[in-house]
TORKOL-4160 file (C-alpha; in steps of 0.2 Angstrom, whole numbers, padded with zeros to 4 digits, m for minus):
297
<pt num="1" X="m0388" Y="0158" Z="m0362"/>
<pt num="2" X="m0391" Y="0176" Z="m0369"/>
<pt num="3" X="m0382" Y="0192" Z="m0366"/>
<pt num="4" X="m0396" Y="0201" Z="m0357"/>
<pt num="5" X="m0398" Y="0186" Z="m0345"/>
<pt num="6" X="m0378" Y="0187" Z="m0341"/>
<pt num="7" X="m0381" Y="0206" Z="m0338"/>
<pt num="8" X="m0394" Y="0203" Z="m0327"/>
<pt num="9" X="m0385" Y="0190" Z="m0317"/>
<pt num="10" X="m0371" Y="0202" Z="m0315"/>
<pt num="11" X="m0382" Y="0216" Z="m0309"/>
<pt num="12" X="m0390" Y="0205" Z="m0295"/>
<pt num="13" X="m0372" Y="0200" Z="m0290"/>
<pt num="14" X="m0367" Y="0219" Z="m0290"/>
<pt num="15" X="m0382" Y="0226" Z="m0281"/>
<pt num="16" X="m0385" Y="0212" Z="m0269"/>
<pt num="17" X="m0403" Y="0208" Z="m0273"/>
<pt num="18" X="m0416" Y="0207" Z="m0286"/>
<pt num="19" X="m0425" Y="0223" Z="m0282"/>
<pt num="20" X="m0409" Y="0234" Z="m0283"/>
<pt num="21" X="m0405" Y="0226" Z="m0299"/>
<pt num="22" X="m0421" Y="0229" Z="m0306"/>
<pt num="23" X="m0420" Y="0247" Z="m0302"/>
<pt num="24" X="m0402" Y="0249" Z="m0309"/>
<pt num="25" X="m0407" Y="0239" Z="m0325"/>
<pt num="26" X="m0424" Y="0250" Z="m0326"/>
<pt num="27" X="m0433" Y="0234" Z="m0327"/>
<pt num="28" X="m0448" Y="0226" Z="m0316"/>
<pt num="29" X="m0442" Y="0213" Z="m0303"/>
<pt num="30" X="m0453" Y="0200" Z="m0310"/>
<pt num="31" X="m0443" Y="0203" Z="m0327"/>
<pt num="32" X="m0426" Y="0201" Z="m0317"/>
<pt num="33" X="m0433" Y="0186" Z="m0309"/>
<pt num="34" X="m0438" Y="0178" Z="m0326"/>
<pt num="35" X="m0421" Y="0181" Z="m0333"/>
<pt num="36" X="m0411" Y="0173" Z="m0320"/>
<pt num="37" X="m0424" Y="0159" Z="m0319"/>
<pt num="38" X="m0421" Y="0156" Z="m0338"/>
<pt num="39" X="m0402" Y="0157" Z="m0335"/>
<pt num="40" X="m0403" Y="0144" Z="m0322"/>
<pt num="41" X="m0414" Y="0132" Z="m0332"/>
<pt num="42" X="m0402" Y="0134" Z="m0347"/>
<pt num="43" X="m0387" Y="0129" Z="m0336"/>
<pt num="44" X="m0396" Y="0116" Z="m0325"/>
<pt num="45" X="m0391" Y="0125" Z="m0309"/>
<pt num="46" X="m0396" Y="0137" Z="m0296"/>
<pt num="47" X="m0385" Y="0152" Z="m0297"/>
<pt num="48" X="m0392" Y="0161" Z="m0280"/>
<pt num="49" X="m0395" Y="0156" Z="m0262"/>
<pt num="50" X="m0410" Y="0165" Z="m0256"/>
<pt num="51" X="m0415" Y="0169" Z="m0239"/>
<pt num="52" X="m0428" Y="0181" Z="m0231"/>
<pt num="53" X="m0414" Y="0195" Z="m0227"/>
<pt num="54" X="m0401" Y="0192" Z="m0242"/>
<pt num="55" X="m0397" Y="0185" Z="m0259"/>
<pt num="56" X="m0380" Y="0177" Z="m0260"/>
<pt num="57" X="m0371" Y="0167" Z="m0274"/>
<pt num="58" X="m0371" Y="0148" Z="m0273"/>
<pt num="59" X="m0357" Y="0138" Z="m0279"/>
<pt num="60" X="m0362" Y="0137" Z="m0297"/>
<pt num="61" X="m0365" Y="0156" Z="m0297"/>
<pt num="62" X="m0348" Y="0159" Z="m0290"/>
<pt num="63" X="m0341" Y="0148" Z="m0304"/>
<pt num="64" X="m0351" Y="0158" Z="m0317"/>
<pt num="65" X="m0346" Y="0175" Z="m0311"/>
<pt num="66" X="m0328" Y="0177" Z="m0319"/>
<pt num="67" X="m0334" Y="0169" Z="m0335"/>
<pt num="68" X="m0350" Y="0181" Z="m0336"/>
<pt num="69" X="m0338" Y="0196" Z="m0333"/>
<pt num="70" X="m0327" Y="0189" Z="m0347"/>
<pt num="71" X="m0341" Y="0187" Z="m0359"/>
<pt num="72" X="m0347" Y="0204" Z="m0357"/>
<pt num="73" X="m0330" Y="0211" Z="m0361"/>
<pt num="74" X="m0328" Y="0201" Z="m0376"/>
<pt num="75" X="m0346" Y="0206" Z="m0382"/>
<pt num="76" X="m0340" Y="0224" Z="m0380"/>
<pt num="77" X="m0324" Y="0222" Z="m0389"/>
<pt num="78" X="m0333" Y="0212" Z="m0404"/>
<pt num="79" X="m0344" Y="0227" Z="m0406"/>
<pt num="80" X="m0330" Y="0240" Z="m0405"/>
<pt num="81" X="m0321" Y="0230" Z="m0418"/>
<pt num="82" X="m0335" Y="0230" Z="m0430"/>
<pt num="83" X="m0339" Y="0248" Z="m0428"/>
<pt num="84" X="m0320" Y="0252" Z="m0431"/>
<pt num="85" X="m0322" Y="0246" Z="m0449"/>
<pt num="86" X="m0333" Y="0261" Z="m0452"/>
<pt num="87" X="m0326" Y="0276" Z="m0461"/>
<pt num="88" X="m0318" Y="0289" Z="m0449"/>
<pt num="89" X="m0324" Y="0306" Z="m0447"/>
<pt num="90" X="m0315" Y="0320" Z="m0440"/>
<pt num="91" X="m0332" Y="0331" Z="m0438"/>
<pt num="92" X="m0349" Y="0327" Z="m0429"/>
<pt num="93" X="m0353" Y="0327" Z="m0411"/>
<pt num="94" X="m0346" Y="0322" Z="m0394"/>
<pt num="95" X="m0356" Y="0321" Z="m0379"/>
<pt num="96" X="m0348" Y="0320" Z="m0361"/>
<pt num="97" X="m0356" Y="0318" Z="m0344"/>
<pt num="98" X="m0345" Y="0323" Z="m0330"/>
<pt num="99" X="m0344" Y="0326" Z="m0311"/>
<pt num="100" X="m0345" Y="0344" Z="m0307"/>
<pt num="101" X="m0327" Y="0345" Z="m0300"/>
<pt num="102" X="m0320" Y="0335" Z="m0314"/>
<pt num="103" X="m0328" Y="0348" Z="m0326"/>
<pt num="104" X="m0321" Y="0361" Z="m0317"/>
<pt num="105" X="m0304" Y="0355" Z="m0314"/>
<pt num="106" X="m0299" Y="0343" Z="m0327"/>
<pt num="107" X="m0309" Y="0346" Z="m0343"/>
<pt num="108" X="m0304" Y="0363" Z="m0348"/>
<pt num="109" X="m0286" Y="0360" Z="m0352"/>
<pt num="110" X="m0290" Y="0343" Z="m0361"/>
<pt num="111" X="m0304" Y="0350" Z="m0371"/>
<pt num="112" X="m0294" Y="0365" Z="m0377"/>
<pt num="113" X="m0282" Y="0353" Z="m0385"/>
<pt num="114" X="m0295" Y="0342" Z="m0391"/>
<pt num="115" X="m0304" Y="0356" Z="m0400"/>
<pt num="116" X="m0288" Y="0363" Z="m0406"/>
<pt num="117" X="m0285" Y="0346" Z="m0415"/>
<pt num="118" X="m0303" Y="0342" Z="m0420"/>
<pt num="119" X="m0311" Y="0359" Z="m0423"/>
<pt num="120" X="m0325" Y="0353" Z="m0433"/>
<pt num="121" X="m0332" Y="0342" Z="m0419"/>
<pt num="122" X="m0346" Y="0349" Z="m0409"/>
<pt num="123" X="m0343" Y="0345" Z="m0390"/>
<pt num="124" X="m0357" Y="0345" Z="m0377"/>
<pt num="125" X="m0353" Y="0343" Z="m0358"/>
<pt num="126" X="m0365" Y="0340" Z="m0345"/>
<pt num="127" X="m0362" Y="0340" Z="m0326"/>
<pt num="128" X="m0370" Y="0330" Z="m0312"/>
<pt num="129" X="m0367" Y="0319" Z="m0298"/>
<pt num="130" X="m0360" Y="0301" Z="m0300"/>
<pt num="131" X="m0378" Y="0293" Z="m0302"/>
<pt num="132" X="m0383" Y="0307" Z="m0314"/>
<pt num="133" X="m0367" Y="0304" Z="m0325"/>
<pt num="134" X="m0371" Y="0285" Z="m0325"/>
<pt num="135" X="m0389" Y="0288" Z="m0331"/>
<pt num="136" X="m0384" Y="0299" Z="m0345"/>
<pt num="137" X="m0373" Y="0286" Z="m0351"/>
<pt num="138" X="m0386" Y="0272" Z="m0349"/>
<pt num="139" X="m0399" Y="0282" Z="m0358"/>
<pt num="140" X="m0387" Y="0286" Z="m0373"/>
<pt num="141" X="m0387" Y="0304" Z="m0369"/>
<pt num="142" X="m0368" Y="0305" Z="m0367"/>
<pt num="143" X="m0354" Y="0294" Z="m0376"/>
<pt num="144" X="m0343" Y="0295" Z="m0360"/>
<pt num="145" X="m0345" Y="0298" Z="m0343"/>
<pt num="146" X="m0332" Y="0305" Z="m0331"/>
<pt num="147" X="m0335" Y="0302" Z="m0312"/>
<pt num="148" X="m0327" Y="0293" Z="m0297"/>
<pt num="149" X="m0327" Y="0274" Z="m0294"/>
<pt num="150" X="m0342" Y="0269" Z="m0305"/>
<pt num="151" X="m0348" Y="0251" Z="m0307"/>
<pt num="152" X="m0363" Y="0245" Z="m0317"/>
<pt num="153" X="m0365" Y="0229" Z="m0327"/>
<pt num="154" X="m0370" Y="0239" Z="m0343"/>
<pt num="155" X="m0355" Y="0250" Z="m0342"/>
<pt num="156" X="m0336" Y="0248" Z="m0345"/>
<pt num="157" X="m0327" Y="0256" Z="m0332"/>
<pt num="158" X="m0309" Y="0261" Z="m0335"/>
<pt num="159" X="m0299" Y="0270" Z="m0320"/>
<pt num="160" X="m0289" Y="0284" Z="m0326"/>
<pt num="161" X="m0279" Y="0289" Z="m0311"/>
<pt num="162" X="m0280" Y="0290" Z="m0291"/>
<pt num="163" X="m0288" Y="0306" Z="m0284"/>
<pt num="164" X="m0285" Y="0305" Z="m0266"/>
<pt num="165" X="m0293" Y="0318" Z="m0254"/>
<pt num="166" X="m0279" Y="0329" Z="m0246"/>
<pt num="167" X="m0280" Y="0338" Z="m0230"/>
<pt num="168" X="m0276" Y="0355" Z="m0233"/>
<pt num="169" X="m0275" Y="0372" Z="m0225"/>
<pt num="170" X="m0269" Y="0390" Z="m0229"/>
<pt num="171" X="m0249" Y="0390" Z="m0225"/>
<pt num="172" X="m0252" Y="0404" Z="m0212"/>
<pt num="173" X="m0266" Y="0396" Z="m0203"/>
<pt num="174" X="m0259" Y="0390" Z="m0186"/>
<pt num="175" X="m0264" Y="0372" Z="m0189"/>
<pt num="176" X="m0252" Y="0370" Z="m0204"/>
<pt num="177" X="m0236" Y="0372" Z="m0194"/>
<pt num="178" X="m0235" Y="0354" Z="m0192"/>
<pt num="179" X="m0234" Y="0344" Z="m0209"/>
<pt num="180" X="m0238" Y="0327" Z="m0200"/>
<pt num="181" X="m0253" Y="0325" Z="m0188"/>
<pt num="182" X="m0263" Y="0313" Z="m0178"/>
<pt num="183" X="m0281" Y="0310" Z="m0182"/>
<pt num="184" X="m0285" Y="0315" Z="m0163"/>
<pt num="185" X="m0276" Y="0331" Z="m0166"/>
<pt num="186" X="m0286" Y="0334" Z="m0182"/>
<pt num="187" X="m0302" Y="0331" Z="m0171"/>
<pt num="188" X="m0300" Y="0348" Z="m0163"/>
<pt num="189" X="m0295" Y="0359" Z="m0178"/>
<pt num="190" X="m0308" Y="0368" Z="m0187"/>
<pt num="191" X="m0313" Y="0360" Z="m0203"/>
<pt num="192" X="m0325" Y="0364" Z="m0217"/>
<pt num="193" X="m0336" Y="0351" Z="m0225"/>
<pt num="194" X="m0344" Y="0351" Z="m0241"/>
<pt num="195" X="m0358" Y="0343" Z="m0252"/>
<pt num="196" X="m0367" Y="0334" Z="m0238"/>
<pt num="197" X="m0371" Y="0316" Z="m0243"/>
<pt num="198" X="m0359" Y="0315" Z="m0257"/>
<pt num="199" X="m0345" Y="0302" Z="m0258"/>
<pt num="200" X="m0332" Y="0315" Z="m0252"/>
<pt num="201" X="m0343" Y="0319" Z="m0237"/>
<pt num="202" X="m0346" Y="0301" Z="m0233"/>
<pt num="203" X="m0327" Y="0297" Z="m0234"/>
<pt num="204" X="m0322" Y="0311" Z="m0223"/>
<pt num="205" X="m0336" Y="0307" Z="m0210"/>
<pt num="206" X="m0331" Y="0289" Z="m0210"/>
<pt num="207" X="m0313" Y="0293" Z="m0206"/>
<pt num="208" X="m0318" Y="0301" Z="m0190"/>
<pt num="209" X="m0332" Y="0289" Z="m0186"/>
<pt num="210" X="m0322" Y="0273" Z="m0188"/>
<pt num="211" X="m0309" Y="0280" Z="m0175"/>
<pt num="212" X="m0323" Y="0285" Z="m0163"/>
<pt num="213" X="m0320" Y="0303" Z="m0165"/>
<pt num="214" X="m0331" Y="0319" Z="m0169"/>
<pt num="215" X="m0324" Y="0332" Z="m0181"/>
<pt num="216" X="m0325" Y="0351" Z="m0177"/>
<pt num="217" X="m0335" Y="0357" Z="m0192"/>
<pt num="218" X="m0336" Y="0375" Z="m0192"/>
<pt num="219" X="m0344" Y="0378" Z="m0209"/>
<pt num="220" X="m0353" Y="0367" Z="m0222"/>
<pt num="221" X="m0354" Y="0373" Z="m0240"/>
<pt num="222" X="m0362" Y="0367" Z="m0256"/>
<pt num="223" X="m0346" Y="0363" Z="m0266"/>
<pt num="224" X="m0328" Y="0360" Z="m0268"/>
<pt num="225" X="m0323" Y="0377" Z="m0275"/>
<pt num="226" X="m0333" Y="0387" Z="m0262"/>
<pt num="227" X="m0324" Y="0375" Z="m0248"/>
<pt num="228" X="m0307" Y="0379" Z="m0256"/>
<pt num="229" X="m0310" Y="0398" Z="m0256"/>
<pt num="230" X="m0316" Y="0397" Z="m0238"/>
<pt num="231" X="m0298" Y="0387" Z="m0234"/>
<pt num="232" X="m0289" Y="0401" Z="m0243"/>
<pt num="233" X="m0296" Y="0414" Z="m0233"/>
<pt num="234" X="m0290" Y="0404" Z="m0217"/>
<pt num="235" X="m0308" Y="0399" Z="m0211"/>
<pt num="236" X="m0303" Y="0382" Z="m0208"/>
<pt num="237" X="m0295" Y="0367" Z="m0215"/>
<pt num="238" X="m0303" Y="0354" Z="m0227"/>
<pt num="239" X="m0302" Y="0337" Z="m0236"/>
<pt num="240" X="m0302" Y="0341" Z="m0254"/>
<pt num="241" X="m0298" Y="0331" Z="m0270"/>
<pt num="242" X="m0281" Y="0332" Z="m0276"/>
<pt num="243" X="m0287" Y="0336" Z="m0293"/>
<pt num="244" X="m0295" Y="0352" Z="m0285"/>
<pt num="245" X="m0280" Y="0358" Z="m0276"/>
<pt num="246" X="m0264" Y="0353" Z="m0286"/>
<pt num="247" X="m0261" Y="0370" Z="m0293"/>
<pt num="248" X="m0263" Y="0378" Z="m0275"/>
<pt num="249" X="m0252" Y="0366" Z="m0266"/>
<pt num="250" X="m0238" Y="0367" Z="m0280"/>
<pt num="251" X="m0239" Y="0386" Z="m0279"/>
<pt num="252" X="m0238" Y="0386" Z="m0260"/>
<pt num="253" X="m0255" Y="0394" Z="m0258"/>
<pt num="254" X="m0261" Y="0379" Z="m0249"/>
<pt num="255" X="m0251" Y="0366" Z="m0238"/>
<pt num="256" X="m0256" Y="0348" Z="m0238"/>
<pt num="257" X="m0254" Y="0338" Z="m0221"/>
<pt num="258" X="m0251" Y="0320" Z="m0218"/>
<pt num="259" X="m0262" Y="0311" Z="m0205"/>
<pt num="260" X="m0250" Y="0297" Z="m0199"/>
<pt num="261" X="m0262" Y="0286" Z="m0191"/>
<pt num="262" X="m0276" Y="0284" Z="m0203"/>
<pt num="263" X="m0278" Y="0276" Z="m0221"/>
<pt num="264" X="m0277" Y="0289" Z="m0234"/>
<pt num="265" X="m0295" Y="0293" Z="m0242"/>
<pt num="266" X="m0292" Y="0286" Z="m0259"/>
<pt num="267" X="m0304" Y="0287" Z="m0274"/>
<pt num="268" X="m0303" Y="0282" Z="m0292"/>
<pt num="269" X="m0306" Y="0294" Z="m0307"/>
<pt num="270" X="m0315" Y="0283" Z="m0318"/>
<pt num="271" X="m0321" Y="0285" Z="m0337"/>
<pt num="272" X="m0336" Y="0275" Z="m0341"/>
<pt num="273" X="m0345" Y="0270" Z="m0358"/>
<pt num="274" X="m0360" Y="0259" Z="m0363"/>
<pt num="275" X="m0356" Y="0241" Z="m0367"/>
<pt num="276" X="m0371" Y="0241" Z="m0379"/>
<pt num="277" X="m0365" Y="0256" Z="m0390"/>
<pt num="278" X="m0348" Y="0256" Z="m0399"/>
<pt num="279" X="m0337" Y="0270" Z="m0396"/>
<pt num="280" X="m0338" Y="0282" Z="m0410"/>
<pt num="281" X="m0322" Y="0288" Z="m0417"/>
<pt num="282" X="m0323" Y="0306" Z="m0410"/>
<pt num="283" X="m0326" Y="0298" Z="m0392"/>
<pt num="284" X="m0311" Y="0286" Z="m0394"/>
<pt num="285" X="m0299" Y="0301" Z="m0399"/>
<pt num="286" X="m0305" Y="0310" Z="m0383"/>
<pt num="287" X="m0303" Y="0296" Z="m0373"/>
<pt num="288" X="m0285" Y="0293" Z="m0380"/>
<pt num="289" X="m0281" Y="0311" Z="m0375"/>
<pt num="290" X="m0289" Y="0310" Z="m0358"/>
<pt num="291" X="m0278" Y="0295" Z="m0354"/>
<pt num="292" X="m0263" Y="0303" Z="m0359"/>
<pt num="293" X="m0267" Y="0320" Z="m0350"/>
<pt num="294" X="m0271" Y="0311" Z="m0333"/>
<pt num="295" X="m0255" Y="0300" Z="m0334"/>
<pt num="296" X="m0245" Y="0316" Z="m0336"/>
<pt num="297" X="m0254" Y="0325" Z="m0320"/>
């Protein structure tokens, strides 16, 4: 049993098939199949049940899964323990990959404090969508990745906080006179959508679709900040990340409304790092600062 085989096993589980696992691990499908076959031979049991339409875990595979996850965690901890014996440095570089909204609304205050504490560290921040953030971490281009709800067998994911989508509008918009609404009432209100195809867009559309409703979309824009500015000008209402509107809601520039007959649109703000690469001291210091800052928000 080898670490590469365990990572491949968990990738097939996570992505529901050999082809998708191969894409995620950037391997050929035959290579993925060969690793799984070798693992099955070493254990003397079939780990997957294969049909024409799907791949599912066998009883042996279900028994192996929690131990495989624990094994990868133990390997990561072991690498980190060895790495931490190296001399600490208060200089060097720190590379961060982050979702655009996280770069805009979360990182500036944290980086300001970080650089005041460690002025000799050169910090690089690159923005992208969740898949781009994941790729930068996997390719070794970023020490840490900040995105929403990211899972992959080759990265360790830690949830920092919940970042729900809030339904907000300008306090002088007629629709905000009620603090509590039914989803059917929201259906007729003018709403603004953003980032077509993104996780936020998918979550918002799914809210209406599951209820058999069709939202009254009056505008579609490219990003969160543009959408927020449209809402501030009373052009419509929107489902926006709490992280992006906290200051406006607290100051009364925007008003949040509760939809009483629908589940809140929850997302987690996650930090990811490679299981294969020990975390440098500079990255660990930043991570500690990030955890402290997100707990305080």
